[in-house]
N, C-alpha and C positions, 0 to 999 in steps of 0.2 A: 597517467597522464594518463593510430590508426592508418589512414592511409593520406595520400595528397590531398583530399578533401577534409582539410583540417580547418573548418570552418561550422562546427556545428550543423552539418547536413545528415546528420544521423550518420556518420561515417567518420569525421575526426575525432582524434581522442588527442590530449595534451598528457603527457605522464606527469607523471607527477605529481605530486601532490606536495603539498608544502609540510615544512619539518615542525618538529615540536621538540624541543632539549627533552633528554630524557629525564625521569625522576631520580633524586630530586631535581627537578627541570631548573636550567638556569633560564630564566624568563628574560628576553629582550636580548639576549646577549648577554573541473575539468566538468471540420468535413472530413473523411477518412483520406487517407493518402495509398488508396490500392486496396489490394486483395487483402483479406485478413490474414495475419502471421507473415506478411512481407515487411521486409524492413522498408520505413521512409526514406523520402530523399530530398523533402522539403527543407529550407533552411529552419533550424532550431534555434533563434536566438536566445529561447530561454536557457538553455545548454551553455552559451556562451555567458549570460547572464549570472548563472549559479557559480560556472569557474571563476567570473571575476569577485562574489561575494566570497569564496573559497581563498582567494590568494589574498585579497585587501584584508582578509581578517587575521590571517596567518601573518602578514608581513605587519599589519599594527600590533599584534601579540609580540613579535619580536622586537618591534620597538619599544614597548613596554608601555602601551596604552593599558591602565589598569581594569576600564571597562570591558575589555575583550580577552579576559583570563582564560576562557577557553577557546581562542583563536586557533589553537592549536588542530582541531577538529577538521579544519580545511582539508587537510590530508584524506581524512574518511570521505570527505567531499569529492576529492578528487578520483580516488580509488571506483568510487559506485560509478561516477561519468567515464571512466576507462573501461569499466568491465560492460557499461552499455554500448559505448561507441565503437570498441574493438570487436564485441561479439556481432553488434550490427552489421559490419563491415564483413566479418568471414560467413556469417550465414548467408549472404547477398551474393558472396561469392560461390557459396554451396551451392545455392537454389539456382544459380546461373550455369554453373559449369559441372556440378555433382559432385566437386571436392573441394579442395584447397590447396593452393599453391605456396609450399612453405618458403622456396627462394622469393618469390615475387612478395609476401607478407613481410619477411624480415628484411628484405630490401627496401621496402615502406619503412618501417622501422627505422632500420638503420641510416636513411637520408635524412629522416626526420628530426630525430633525437639524437644524435650522436655528434653531429658537426658543433650544434650551439654549444652542448654538454660539455666538449673538450676544449672548446676556447674557455669556457669559463673556468674550468681546471686549470688551464695553460695560465689563463691571467693570474688566477689565485696562487699557483705556484711562485710566480713573480713575486706578487705582494708578500706573499710569508717571507721569501728572500730577503725583500727590504725593510719590512716592519715587523716582524715578528722574533722575537728572540731565538738565537739559533738552539737554544736547547730543546725547541717544541719542532723543529723542522724534521727530525726524523719519525716522529709520531705523525704530523700531519703529511707527509710526503707517504706513508703506509696507506694514510687514510685516501690521499689522490689516486694511487696506483688501485686500489678496491673500487674507489668512484667511477675509474674509467674502466673497470672491468665488472661492475654491476654486482659487487658482492660486499659494498660495504654496510649494508644493513647488518650481516652477519659478524663482521667484526667490530660493530659498535655494541651487538647484542654480547658478544664475549666481554666488550670493555666494561659494559655498564653491569655487568654481573656482579662487578667488585670495583665501582666507580669511585676516582680520587675525586673530593669534594673540592682540591685546590686547581684543578685541570681546569682551564677555559675550554668551552666548548669548540669542536674543531671546525674551522670555516667551510669544510664543505660536507658538514656533519648530514645536512639537509640532501644528500645525494641516496640518503636512506632509503627514502620513499621512490626513486627513480630505481633503484635496484629489485626492490620490491615488486614495481610495475614489470620489469624487464624480465624478471623469472615468471611472472604469470605468463607473459608473452610466449615465453618459451614452451610451458606447460599446454595453454589452453587451445591452440590449434592441433598440436599433436591429439589431444583429447577430441576434438571435434572429428580427426580423420578417424579416430579409432571408431567414433560411434557410429560413422559411415560404414565403417567396414562391418562391425558387428550387426547393424541392422541388414546389410546385404546377405550375410551369413544366415542371420537368424528370418529372414523376410519382414521383420520390423519395420515400421516409420522411422526414421531416423530421430526426429524431433524428441518423442518419447525415451529413446535410448540416451539422447543427449541430456535431456532434463534429469532422466536418472542419475547420470554420472554428476551433473552438476549440483544437484541436492543432496548427494553424497560427500562431495568435496565441500559443499560450504556448510553443511554439519559438521562433519570432522574439524573443519578450521575452525568453527564457532566453539565448539566443545573445547578443542585446542586452546583457544582465545581465553574462553572464561577461566580454565583449571590454571592455565601459565598465569594469567595477570595477576590472581591471587597470591601465589606463591613467587612470584620473580616477575613485579610488575616493570622494573626498568628494562632488563632483556627483553621481555615479552613485548614492548612496544615497539622495538626495530625486527621483530621474526617474519620471516614471509609467511608460517604457518599460523599466524595468528591475524595475519590479514587478509588471508585468500577469501573468506568467506565475503568479505566487504565488498572485493572486485565482481564475486559470484552474484551478488545483488543484483548489479548491475545488469551482469549477463543476465539474470532472469528476466527482467524487465525486457530485455531486448527480445529475448525468446518468446514473451507472450505480446509483443507489440500491437497484434490484431484487436486482443481483449481490449486493451487500454485505449486502443484507438474508437472503439465503440462506445466508450462510456458516456453516458448524459452531460451535455454540457455544464449544468449545475452540479453534478456530482465532480466533473474533472476540476471546476474553479473551486471547489471547498478542499478537494484534495491537494491541488496545488499550493493555495495559501497553508494550509496545515502542514505540510511539507516545509514550506520555507520557514514557517515559523518555528518548527522543530531545531532547523538548523540554527536559526538566530538564538532561540532558548539555550543551546548547547553552547555555542559561542561566548553568550553572555554570563551563563551559569555554571558553567565548567571550572574547573580550577586544575593545573598541574599535578596537585597534589592526590587526586583520585584514581582510583585504580583504573587503569585505561591500557587498551582497549576492552577488552572483555566484553561484558554484555552491556556497559555504559555506551559503547560505541555504538550501539544498536541507535539512539536518537539520532544523532545526525546520519547514519549511514540510510534509515529507513525514510527520513525526512528526505533528502536529495534522491532516492528511489520514487517518491511519491512525486515531486518537481516534475521527474522525468516523465513517469507514468503519464501524469495528467497533461504533459503537454504533447503525448501521442494522440490525443482527441483533438478534434478542430480547436484553433484559438478562439477563446470566448471572451468578450469584452469584461474587464474587471477580472479576468483572471491574473495568476501569479506570472503566467508568462508575458503578459502585457508591461508588468513591471520590470521584470528581468530583462526584458528585450530591448529597452531603451539603448540609444547608440551610446552613451558614454561606457556603460557596463558591458556592451558588445566590445567595443576598442579595447577595454582593460582584458576581457575575457580572450581576445583574441592574443593579447601580450602576456597574457598568463604565464606561460612557460619560459618566456625568458625573464619576467619579473620573478618569478620563483627563483630561477637560477643564481639570478644577480644578486637579489638583497641582501641574502644572508650572509656571503663571503664577506661583502661590505661592512655589514654591522660587525661580524665577529673580528676581522681585521682591526677595523678602528677600535673596538672596545679594549682588544690587545694592546695596540698602540698607545692609544690617549687615557685607559682607564675606562672604567663603568660607565656609559654613556647615560645621559639624562633623555627622558621622554622625548624632550624637544628637539635633542639632537638625534636620536633613534629615527625620529621622523623625518627628520634634514636628508640624513643617510637613505632613508626609503624614497624619498622623493629625488635624490641624486640617483639611486640605481634605476630610474626609469629611462636614463640617457642610453647607457651602454645597453638596458634591455631593448629599447626601439634600435638602435643598432645594431644587435646580434639579430633580431628579428626579421629586419629587413635586409640587411647584407650578406647574413650566414643563412638563416633556416631558411627564407623565400627563394633566395637565390639558386639554393641547392635542392629544394624542395620541387620548386616548379621550372627546372631546369628540363627542358624536354630530351636533351640526351640524357641524362641521369634517369628520366622516367622510363625512358625507352630499354634500357639495359641493366636489369636487375644487378648483374654481376659487378658493373662499375659503381651501381648503389651501396653494395655490400664492399665493394673496396675503397669508397671514400669514407665510410662509416668507421671501417677498420684502420683505416690512416689518420683518422683524427683522433681515433681511439687509441692508438700507438703515441701519438704525440702528447696525449695526455699523460700515459702512463709514463713515458720515457721524463715529465716534466716531473712526476712524484719521484722516479728513479733517482734523479738528479738531487732532488732535494732531500732524499734519505741519505745518498751518499754524502752530500754537503753536509748535514748534519752530525 
């Protein structure tokens, strides 16, 4: 998975990214628009559309649809989208004010992400208590605590270093990707502030300093991802260090938005379709047994970056943004965070209670998950995100986020102690 403008205005970002069970993975169960180099503010329906493609492919993968054996790459699509949108917002603020308000940034993240996420964690704890054997309560309770604190990816990396093939996947396992993004959100604004400070001291321009820092971060993360995936694919899948480069690619597109906006329209059309094709090829041809992420993730990552970059140019008839910007995909894209939060716990708990799900049953569970997703989107996400009182008080926003996180963590503690 930005700020309140969470509708793909070059400012929204949904966390998250869809989850893929670790390896050996149990299948089934995000004209120019102004002066160069300045963030755009026009509505980006193509971003909502590619976000919809990402969440749908992941949900269908988890439902066990055989044709989408690589649907897990939706998480990589989300990482690139989040890197682009978050960086666009931060650079826009830096251009306007000369700096970045950390409290304002984290307050926007807290009110946007934490309430919905912890409503799902709390609900999952209740259904685990009612439907999952007691012997698993302790482990799942610990997972819920780690999910509420956005450290679950490291807990899973340690668990899957020596996986137990008899242990079903956790119903909150998908929170690993949210943890990666939250950890990125902690690092990236600080890096921008550091770049601003270094530029002032050295007399250099901010953007080259920041670009250098971003390049070093991306190169180091990619190298780590490639080398770690070969030796320990399962834990590498969950580590923040193997994923940062994917968010950095999106950030790089945001930093060079002026250049992309100047693309000739025919070039932008080809680039957008090529990028979308790359994402779809990965979804259809990758398999859970491949070494991943590593260099293999470059196909969906660069494909997503190409789609976003092409959309920075003026919309062109026949371009990928036309297909991605249709109303149904925009609707799904807007709902993607809640869909991502809800679909996996429902599949995992149903599979634990009733046994392995058929593809048709998995698709039914996916369809049912749209109901709590829609309710959460309208009555939790939007009520808090668009509250004028909350928007005017970063302290209140942070307090609300902390309160919801405490509820999620306490639900995990209760399950852990009961088990």
